[in-house]
N, C-alpha and C positions, 0 to 999 in steps of 0.2 A: 485652689480648689475650683472645680467646674461642675458642681452638682446643678442639675437643671430641675426646676420646680415649675410645673404647669398646673395652674389652679383655676378650676371652673371656666375653662375656655370654651366658648361657643362661637359659631360663625354662621351667619345667614347671608345668602345672596338673593336679594329680593324676598320672595316668599319661600325660597328653598333653604332649609337648614342643613348645612353641610357638616357641622360639628355640634354635638350635644354635650355640654357640661363635662369637658375632658379634664380629668385629674391624673397627673402622672409625675412621679419622681424618678429621675435618672441619676444614678450615683456618679461621683467623680471617677473618671477614667473607664466608665462602663460603656460597652457596645450594645446599644439598644436598637432593635429592629422594629419598625412599624410595618406590620404585615396585614394585607387584606386585598380583596378583589378591587378592580377598578371602580372608582366612584365611592369608596368607603370613607374618604376624608383624610387618608394618611398624608398625601402630598400637601393638602391644605394646612394640616397641622404643622408640617415641616416648614412651610412657607411663612407661617405665623411666627415660629421661633426665629426664622431668618430675617424677618422684617419685610418680606416681600408681600405679605398680606397683613391686614389689621383685623384682629379678632373683634367680634361684636361685644362680647363680655369676657371677663376673666383677665388673668395676667400671667406673665412668664418671668421667672427669675433665673439667673445664672450666677453661681457662686455667691448667693445671698443678695445679689444686686438686681433690682427690677429693671428689665431691659426692653420691655415691649413699647416703651415710650421713646426709645433711642433709634436713630437711623441705623441701618444694617452695618455700616462701617465701624460703628462704635460698640458693637455687641460682642466683640471678641470671638467671632465665628468665621469659618470658611465653608464654602459650599461647592460640591461637585455635582454637575448636572448630567442628565441622561445623554445629552448630545455633545459632550466633551467641552465645547466652548473654548477650543484651542485656537490661538491666533495664527492664521496661515502664513502671514508675512514675517513672523518672528522665528528665530531658531528655538530649539528645545530649551537651551540655556535661558534665552530671553523670556520664553513662556513661563518657565518655572520661577524665574526671578521677577516676574512682572509686578506682583504685589509688593515685593520688597523694594523695588525701585520707586513705586508710588509712595512708600513710607519714607523714602529718601535715606535708606540705610547706606552706610559706607560700602564702597565697592568690595573690600575684602570680606566684609560680613555677608554680602550677597553671594559672593563666590563660595564662601565656606558653607552656607546653608544649602545652596543649590547643589553643590558637589555631594554633600552628605545625603540629602534626600534622593538625588539621582542614583546614588550607589545603592541605597535601600530598595529603590523601585526597579533596579536593574536597567536603567536607561542612561547610565553614565557614558556609555560608548556612543550615545546618540546626541549628545549635547550640542554639537555643531550643525546638526541637520535641521531642515525646515519641516513643519508638521505635514505638509503636503506629500512628503516622501515617506511618511510613517504609515504603518498598518493601524487598523482600528484599535487593537489592543495596546499598541505603543502610544497612540494619542490619549487613550484613557489613562495610561500610566502617567503621562505628562500632566493631565488634568488633576489627578490625585496628588502628584508631586507638588504642583503649584499651590494647592490648598495646604498641604503639610508644611511647606517651606515657610508659611506665615506663622508657624507655631501657634495656632489658634487654641483658645480654651476649649472650643467645641468645633467639630467638623460635621457638617450635614451632607448627606448623600441621597440623591433622589434617583433611584433605579440606575445607578451608574454602569452596571454591567449588562443591561438588557439588550444593547445593540451588538454584543459580542456573540460569537458562535459558542456551542456547548463546551468544547474542549478548552477554549480560551477563558470562558467564564470560570471553569474549574480551577485553572491556573491562577487567575486573578483573585479568586476568593481566598486561596491559600496565602498569596502574597499580601493582600490587603489586611487580613487578620493579623499576620505577623508584624507588619509595619505599624499598624495602629497600636498594637500592644507595646511595641518599642517606643512609640512616640508619646505614650502616657496622655493621650487625648481622649476626651469624652466624645462619643460618636452617636449620632442618630442616623439610621439607614432605612430608607423606604424601599419596599419591594412587594411584588405580588407573588414572587417565587418562593415557595415554602422551603425548598431544598437550600436555597441561598440563605434564607432566614435561619434555618436550623444549624447550618454549618458555621455561620458567622457570629451569631448573637451570644452575648452573655445572658440577656433576657429578651423575650419577644412580647410586644404588645399587639394582640390580635384585634383588628378593627372591623366593625360591621355596621353599616348604615349610620356612620357618623359617631359611633360610640366605641369605646374600648371595652371589649367583652371579657378579656382575660390577659393578665400579665404574669409571665412565669418563665423559668428557664426552659430551653428547648426540650429537654427530657421530660420535665414535669408537665409541660404543655402536651407533649405527645402521649404520655402515659395517664395523665389525670386531667382530661379536658373538663372545664367547668360547665360548659353548655353543650347542647346538642349541635349547635352551629360549629363550635370549635372542633368537636369530634369529627364532624363531616368534612370540615375544611382542611384540617391538618392530616397529612398522610397521603401517600400515593401508591396504591389505591387507598381511598378513605375507609373509615370504619363502616362495618355492616350494622344495620339496624333491623330488629325484629320486634314485633309486639309481644308483650309478656303479661299474662293474667295471674293475679294472686291465687294461690292454691293452698293458703294457710300461712302461718307465721314463718317467714324466711324461705318459703317455697314458691316457685314461679313456673308457670306452664309456658314454654317457649317452643313454638312449632311442634306441639304435641309431645315435647319432652319435659320432664320435671327437672328443674335446676335449682340449686341453692342461690339465694340472693338476699337483698337487704330486708330487714324486718321493719316494715312501714305500714301505715294505714292506707296506702294507695291500693286501689282495685286493679290498676293497670300501670305498667311502666314500659319504657323502651329498653330492650336489651341491646348492648353494643359491644362489638368485638372487632379487633383489627384482623385483616386477612392473614397476617403471618402468625396470629395467635390461635389458630385452629390446626388440627392434625387428623389424619385418618385414624379411625378407631372402630371398636366393635359396638360401642354405644355412643349416642350423641344425636346431632341434628341430621335428619335425613335430607339428602341433597341429590339433585340431578345435574350432572355436568352439561353445560350448554356450549361453552367456548373454552378451548384449551390453548394457551399462549406460552410456548417455550421461551423463557427469557434468560437463557444461560444457566445461572446457578440455581434457578427455581422455575416452577411452572406457575403461571397465573391462571387459575381455573375459575371461570364465571359460572356459577351454579344457579339453580332455582331452589329456594327453601321456603316452603309454605307459601308458594306463589310470589315470593319476593326475590329480587336479584341479590345474590350473595357471593362475594369473592373470597377465594382461598389461595394463599401462597403456599405451595407444596414442594416437596423435594423433586428436583428435575429428573431423578432416576426412576420415578414412578411412571407407569404406563397408564394414562387416562385418556379416554376418548369421549367426544360428545355423546350424550345419551347414557353414559355409565351412571349407576346408582352408587352414591358415596355416603358414608357416615362420618360426619365431622364433629370432633369433640373440641369444645372451646377450653382454652387454658383458664382455669377458674379464677386465678388471681389477676387476670388481665381483662376480665369482663367489667364493663361499665354500665350503669343504669341511669336513665334519665326520666324525669317527670314529663309526660307528653304535653301537659298544660303550660308549665312554666319554662320548659326545656332545660331546666337546671339539673345538674348531676345530683343523684341520690346516693348516699353512702350508708 
């Protein structure tokens, strides 16, 4: 069992507090993604689990054993870095088997593990080549293979695909998810790329200013953001926001239109809707098209609604030009409402 339990972890660098009271449980064999913008603390948290940083307060357990007082080599973890860290003077076989040699495993066991992992990662035909002869994607496969060959309880990955081009990232994401599912390894994966996070994760921990602001499955995170920050951060393009004024119990005035909403004591809320959850209609929000971007299967139309920028994803067969007057109807069950003071979701 390799359940990870992070309790009350905080980290300060001088006067700067990088992490604030982090509590997180990662289930055995779960693929957890730490997602957030640069500087949010996600890599610092990963490095604390790895033993490359020491927390200021709190503790970390793996499989019921406290490990934050152990050196990295005794924690049962393997790590994959952004810059590959592949040894150029060694062959692919020697790179993948490097950690196994350090553990003084018998030659036949090293060969068995290296061959199996290389086949899984589609680099078995490269085992005799040196890393200098490999492409970036191939070197990254070698780095992941070396980590998996150790059969760790936990594998930690710090933006391992960020140096690859878009098509190669897509290919590597699919391979990585399949390989980790087969290896039965618990994984923590750090990224700022939400598409990467949504496609890979069993659950995502969204981090902001040194705190975890929501932990959920990708779909739940997308459909039910717990805070205004998560709603605006997740999604490309992100959610639209408009001010809403109370017009009676369960009634809200949004951009001059009366909409049904939550029955609360708030005088004002924020109305939020994803761009793909609106459609052209005879009644709804009045909008003026400003920018029209044909994106193949759909149009991304940037509008102005009540003086605020508002994006809509519409059918590519429509003919819309800048300056056109549109009426956009939000899909009622996809609307989210937020308290403008606490920024928390209101249900």
